[in-house]
C-alpha positions as CSV (number, residue, x, y, z in Angstrom):
1,M,91.6,107.4,115.0
2,S,91.8,110.1,112.3
3,D,91.0,108.9,108.8
4,V,94.2,110.8,107.5
5,I,97.3,110.2,109.5
6,I,101.0,111.2,109.2
7,H,103.6,109.2,111.1
8,K,105.8,111.8,112.7
9,C,109.3,111.8,114.2
10,P,109.3,111.4,118.1
11,N,112.1,113.9,118.3
12,C,111.2,116.8,116.0
13,D,107.7,116.0,114.8
14,G,108.8,115.9,111.2
15,P,107.3,113.3,108.8
16,L,108.8,109.9,108.8
17,L,109.8,108.0,105.6
18,F,110.5,104.2,105.3
19,D,114.0,103.5,104.1
20,P,114.3,100.3,102.0
21,K,118.0,100.3,102.5
22,D,118.0,99.5,106.2
23,Q,114.3,98.7,106.6
24,N,113.9,101.4,109.2
25,F,112.1,104.8,109.3
26,H,114.1,108.0,109.1
27,C,113.4,111.7,109.6
28,E,114.8,114.0,106.9
29,Y,114.9,117.0,109.3
30,C,116.7,115.7,112.4
31,L,118.1,112.6,110.7
32,S,116.8,110.3,113.4
33,R,116.1,106.6,112.7
34,F,113.5,104.3,114.2
35,S,112.3,100.8,113.9
36,V,108.6,99.8,113.6
37,T,108.6,98.9,117.3
38,D,109.9,102.3,118.2
39,I,107.2,104.1,116.2
40,E,104.4,101.9,117.5
41,K,105.5,102.4,121.1
42,F,105.7,106.2,120.6
43,E,102.3,106.4,118.9
44,A,100.7,104.2,121.5
45,K,101.9,106.5,124.3
46,K,100.8,109.5,122.3
47,A,97.3,108.1,121.8
48,E,97.1,107.1,125.5
49,K,98.1,110.6,126.5
50,K,95.5,112.1,124.1
51,Q,92.8,109.9,125.6
52,D,93.7,111.0,129.1
53,T,93.4,114.6,128.0
54,L,90.1,114.1,126.4
55,A,88.8,112.3,129.5
56,K,89.9,115.2,131.7
57,D,88.2,117.7,129.4
58,S,85.1,115.7,129.4
59,S,85.1,115.6,133.2
60,S,85.5,119.3,133.4
61,S,82.6,119.9,131.0
62,I,80.3,117.8,133.2
63,D,81.1,120.0,136.2
64,A,80.6,123.3,134.3
65,P,77.4,125.4,135.0
66,V,74.6,124.8,132.6
67,E,74.4,128.4,131.5
68,N,78.1,128.3,130.3
69,L,77.6,125.2,128.2
70,N,77.8,125.6,124.4
71,L,74.7,123.9,123.0
72,E,75.6,124.7,119.4
73,P,76.3,121.6,117.2
74,P,80.0,120.9,117.3
75,E,82.1,121.5,114.2
76,R,83.4,118.5,112.4
77,N,87.0,117.8,112.6
78,S,88.3,118.3,109.1
79,T,91.3,116.0,109.6
80,S,89.1,113.0,110.4
81,E,86.4,113.5,107.8
82,H,86.4,112.2,104.2
83,Y,83.7,112.5,101.7
84,A,83.0,111.8,98.1
85,T,83.0,114.7,95.6
86,D,79.4,115.0,94.6
87,T,79.7,118.7,93.5
88,H,81.6,118.0,90.3
89,K,79.7,115.8,87.9
90,E,81.2,116.7,84.5
91,S,82.8,113.3,83.9
92,D,82.4,109.7,85.1
93,D,85.9,109.8,86.6
94,D,84.7,112.3,89.3
95,A,82.4,109.7,90.8
96,Y,85.5,107.8,91.8
97,M,87.4,110.7,93.4
98,E,87.3,111.6,97.1
99,L,88.6,114.5,99.1
100,F,90.6,114.5,102.4
101,N,92.2,117.2,104.4
102,C,96.0,117.1,105.2
103,P,96.6,117.0,109.0
104,S,99.7,119.1,108.6
105,C,98.6,122.0,106.4
106,G,94.9,121.6,106.0
107,A,95.0,121.4,102.2
108,E,92.6,119.2,100.3
109,I,94.0,116.0,99.0
110,V,92.1,114.6,96.0
111,T,92.4,110.8,95.6
112,E,90.9,107.9,93.7
113,A,88.6,105.7,95.7
114,T,91.2,103.0,95.9
115,T,94.1,105.1,97.1
116,A,95.4,104.1,100.6
117,A,98.5,106.2,100.8
118,T,99.9,109.3,99.0
119,Y,101.5,112.7,99.4
120,C,100.0,116.1,100.1
121,Y,100.7,118.1,97.0
122,Y,101.2,121.3,99.0
123,C,103.3,120.4,102.0
124,H,104.6,117.2,100.4
125,N,104.2,115.2,103.6
126,P,103.3,111.5,103.2
127,V,99.8,110.7,104.4
128,V,98.1,107.4,105.1
129,L,94.3,107.1,104.6
130,A,93.7,104.9,107.6
131,G,90.0,104.2,106.8
132,R,91.1,102.4,103.7
133,I,93.5,100.0,105.4
134,S,91.4,99.1,108.4
135,G,88.5,96.6,109.1
136,E,87.9,94.3,106.2
137,F,90.4,96.2,104.1
138,L,93.3,95.7,106.6
139,P,96.1,93.8,104.8
140,E,97.3,90.7,106.6
141,S,100.9,91.3,105.5
142,I,103.1,93.6,103.4
143,L,106.3,93.0,101.5
144,P,108.4,96.1,102.2
145,F,110.4,97.9,99.6
146,A,114.0,96.7,99.5
147,I,115.2,98.9,96.7
148,E,115.4,102.7,97.3
149,K,114.5,105.3,94.7
150,E,118.0,106.2,93.6
151,E,118.7,102.6,92.7
152,A,115.4,102.3,90.9
153,I,116.2,105.5,88.9
154,D,119.7,104.2,87.9
155,S,118.2,100.9,86.8
156,F,115.5,102.7,84.8
157,L,118.0,104.9,83.0
158,N,120.3,102.0,82.2
159,W,117.3,100.0,80.9
160,A,115.7,102.8,78.8
161,Q,118.9,104.2,77.2
162,K,119.8,100.8,75.8
163,K,116.6,100.9,73.7
164,K,117.3,102.4,70.3
165,F,113.9,103.5,69.0
166,I,112.1,104.9,72.0
167,P,111.3,108.7,72.3
168,K,114.1,110.6,74.2
169,D,111.6,112.2,76.6
170,F,110.7,108.7,77.8
171,F,113.8,108.9,80.0
172,D,114.4,112.6,80.4
173,K,114.6,114.3,83.8
174,S,110.9,115.2,84.0
175,Q,110.0,111.6,83.2
176,V,112.4,110.1,85.7
177,E,110.9,112.3,88.5
178,K,107.6,110.5,87.9
179,L,109.1,107.2,89.1
180,T,106.9,106.3,92.0
181,G,107.0,103.5,94.6
182,V,103.5,101.9,94.9
183,Y,102.1,99.1,97.0
184,F,99.6,97.2,94.9
185,P,96.9,94.9,96.5
186,Y,97.0,91.2,95.8
187,W,95.4,88.0,97.0
188,I,97.8,85.2,97.9
189,V,96.0,81.9,97.6
190,D,97.0,78.5,99.1
191,A,95.0,75.4,98.2
192,D,94.9,71.6,98.8
193,L,93.5,69.5,96.0
194,S,92.8,65.8,95.4
195,G,92.2,64.0,92.2
196,D,93.0,61.3,89.7
197,L,94.1,61.0,86.1
198,S,93.6,58.1,83.7
199,A,95.1,57.7,80.2
200,N,96.2,55.3,77.5
201,A,99.8,55.1,76.4
202,N,102.0,53.4,73.9
203,S,105.7,52.4,74.1
204,I,107.2,51.7,70.7
205,S,110.6,50.0,70.3
206,V,112.4,49.5,66.9
207,W,115.4,47.3,66.2
208,R,117.1,45.6,63.3
209,V,118.4,42.1,62.9
210,G,120.2,41.7,59.6
211,D,117.9,42.9,56.8
212,Y,114.8,42.9,58.9
213,E,113.5,45.7,61.0
214,Y,111.2,44.9,63.9
215,T,108.8,47.2,65.7
216,Q,107.2,46.3,69.0
217,T,104.3,48.3,70.4
218,K,103.3,47.9,74.0
219,K,100.0,49.4,75.2
220,F,99.4,50.6,78.8
221,K,96.5,51.8,80.8
222,L,97.7,54.5,83.2
223,Y,96.2,55.7,86.4
224,R,97.4,58.4,88.8
225,K,95.9,59.5,92.0
226,G,97.1,61.8,94.7
227,K,96.8,64.9,96.9
228,I,98.3,68.2,95.8
229,S,99.2,71.3,97.7
230,L,99.6,74.6,95.9
231,T,101.0,77.6,97.7
232,A,101.4,81.4,97.0
233,L,99.2,81.8,93.9
234,V,99.2,85.5,93.3
235,K,96.0,87.2,92.1
236,N,95.4,90.8,91.2
237,A,93.0,92.6,93.5
238,L,92.8,96.0,91.7
239,K,90.4,96.5,88.8
240,K,92.4,99.2,87.0
241,N,95.3,96.8,86.8
242,A,93.3,93.9,85.3
243,K,94.1,94.9,81.7
244,V,97.6,96.3,82.1
245,K,99.1,93.5,84.2
246,M,102.2,95.3,85.2
247,V,102.9,93.5,88.5
248,E,102.5,90.1,86.9
249,S,105.4,90.8,84.6
250,V,107.9,91.2,87.4
251,Q,107.0,88.2,89.5
252,P,108.0,86.3,91.5
253,F,108.0,88.2,94.8
254,P,109.9,86.8,97.8
255,L,106.7,86.4,99.8
256,E,108.6,84.6,102.6
257,Q,110.1,88.1,103.4
258,S,106.6,89.6,104.0
259,Q,106.0,91.3,107.3
260,P,102.9,91.7,109.4
261,F,101.1,94.8,108.2
262,H,101.9,98.2,109.8
263,S,100.8,101.4,108.2
264,Q,104.2,102.9,108.9
265,F,105.6,100.9,106.0
266,L,103.5,103.0,103.7
267,A,105.2,106.3,104.7
268,G,106.9,107.8,101.7
269,F,105.1,105.6,99.2
270,Q,101.8,105.4,97.4
271,A,99.4,102.5,98.1
272,E,96.2,101.2,96.6
273,K,93.5,99.3,98.4
274,R,91.7,96.3,96.8
275,D,88.5,96.6,94.9
276,I,88.3,93.0,93.8
277,E,87.0,90.5,96.4
278,I,88.0,86.9,96.5
279,S,84.4,85.8,95.8
280,E,84.7,87.5,92.4
281,L,87.7,85.3,91.6
282,N,86.2,82.0,92.6
283,Q,85.5,80.7,89.1
284,E,88.8,81.8,87.8
285,L,90.6,80.4,90.8
286,S,88.9,77.1,90.6
287,S,89.9,76.7,86.9
288,E,93.4,77.8,87.5
289,L,94.0,75.6,90.5
290,K,92.6,72.6,88.8
291,G,94.7,73.3,85.8
292,Y,97.9,73.4,87.9
293,G,96.8,70.2,89.6
294,N,96.2,68.5,86.3
295,D,99.7,69.6,85.0
296,L,101.3,68.1,88.1
297,L,99.5,64.8,87.6
298,E,100.5,64.7,83.9
299,D,104.1,65.4,84.9
300,T,104.3,62.1,86.6
301,I,103.8,60.3,83.2
302,S,107.0,59.9,81.3
303,G,108.9,57.3,79.2
304,Y,106.1,56.6,76.7
305,S,106.1,57.2,73.0
306,T,102.5,58.5,73.0
307,V,99.9,59.3,75.6
308,Y,96.3,59.8,74.7
309,N,92.7,59.6,76.0
310,K,93.7,61.6,79.1
311,Q,90.9,62.2,81.6
312,S,91.3,63.9,85.0
313,H,89.0,64.7,87.9
314,L,90.2,67.2,90.5
315,Q,88.5,68.9,93.5
316,I,89.5,71.6,95.8
317,D,89.5,70.3,99.4
318,K,90.7,73.4,101.1
319,Q,91.5,77.0,100.1
320,Q,93.0,79.8,102.1
321,Q,93.7,83.4,101.0
322,R,95.4,86.4,102.5
323,Y,95.3,90.0,101.5
324,V,98.8,91.5,100.9
325,L,100.5,94.6,99.5
326,L,103.4,94.1,97.1
327,P,106.0,96.8,96.2
328,V,106.6,98.1,92.7
329,W,108.5,101.1,91.3
330,L,106.5,102.4,88.4
331,V,106.6,105.1,85.8
332,T,104.0,105.6,83.0
333,Y,104.3,107.5,79.7
334,N,101.8,108.9,77.2
335,N,103.2,109.0,73.7
336,Q,102.8,112.5,72.3
337,Q,103.0,111.1,68.8
338,D,99.8,109.0,69.3
339,A,97.0,111.2,67.9
340,S,94.2,108.7,68.7
341,E,91.4,109.6,71.1
342,N,92.5,106.9,73.6
343,P,96.3,106.7,73.4
344,K,97.8,103.5,74.9
345,P,99.7,104.1,78.1
346,Y,103.3,102.9,78.2
347,Y,105.1,101.9,81.4
348,Y,108.2,100.8,83.1
349,V,107.9,98.7,86.2
350,M,110.4,97.2,88.7
351,N,109.9,94.7,91.4
352,G,110.5,96.7,94.6
353,A,111.9,93.7,96.4
354,T,114.0,91.9,93.8
355,G,114.8,94.5,91.1
356,K,113.3,92.6,88.2
357,V,112.2,95.0,85.5
358,S,109.7,94.9,82.6
359,G,108.1,97.5,80.4
360,K,105.9,98.3,77.4
361,L,107.8,100.7,75.2
362,P,106.7,103.5,72.8
363,I,108.3,103.6,69.4
364,N,109.7,106.8,67.9
365,T,108.5,106.4,64.4
366,F,110.8,109.1,63.1
367,K,113.9,107.4,64.5
368,L,112.7,104.0,63.1
369,T,111.9,105.4,59.7
370,L,115.3,107.3,59.5
371,F,117.2,104.1,60.5
372,S,115.3,102.0,58.0
373,L,116.1,104.6,55.2
374,S,119.7,104.7,56.2
375,M,120.0,100.9,56.2
376,G,118.3,100.8,52.8
377,I,120.7,103.4,51.3
378,L,123.7,101.6,52.7
379,A,122.4,98.3,51.2
380,L,121.9,100.0,47.8
381,I,125.4,101.6,47.9
382,A,126.9,98.1,48.7
383,V,125.0,96.6,45.8
384,L,126.1,99.3,43.4
385,I,129.8,99.0,44.5
386,G,129.6,95.3,44.2
387,G,128.1,95.5,40.7
388,Y,130.8,98.0,39.6
389,F,133.7,95.7,40.6
390,I,132.0,92.7,39.0
């Protein structure tokens, strides 16, 4: 299999794109539509036919006279080779970039080391970097986009234009065109825990009889024990998202709608592969799971005036995880007014399955200052008019 693949239309050989609206794949050239099953059957037959052709060619080569054989080392197939860029070492970022060749036009595609799907910047065909979504990096499932780009753009404009003090270019045409559908990698963790909780509690009752007030305090020794099952704990699997937790802000995702992974779902979108292994999250997961378990045990205690001396002991009996890709519409913005060496990135993010939005907004300081001065002048005029009439 080639490391760089393009899913093509069975009818006209044009590139296929996934359509969130009907959850099928469409060709923008002949307007044909196909299901995942249709594409898989077509590509399986195509691969089988290619194997038969290669087998025949190989057989013909064996029968050829020795003097006619080409003994020169074969040229490498540029469409199946990828390599790290070791010729440019001016910056640390270059160490994380790799080059691929587009199967359609042969142009070089420069990607980060975690990119799993993108576009060719020359022919604009969607490409999937198959080597990054295979073997140990093969996702178990994917939650397909359910919101198409036009709907995401409308939502972005409605959201941004309601904000009073953000720079105008945050939602101008050039910025809107940067809105990108991205599949981000995540670990989904399920766990079974067992444990117990002990605590002391007081129940205080107060009542009056005539001129006397009575207070009764009852003391209790509490004990809770049980088994707890936690499902669908979502953990980030991409290091560059660790600080800017964009996807977390638009949870939850309808994970029950996830599909078995097929690379065809990536057609027309960008995708990232994980670079955080589950072993790196073990300590954090253990603490988080036990914390949720402790909260559930504490939730069983109610009806007491005070609860104190709480002590809990929990252990993880079983833990399972699966590697998934989750859909997000994303646009980032660098504030031109920020003159610092490391300006903070601002972003707008939408859950690609539910439409929930979130964002970190820049502030137009000129607009804010002008508004503050205007309000101050109005307040001063109101005071002066009020003083005149008094």
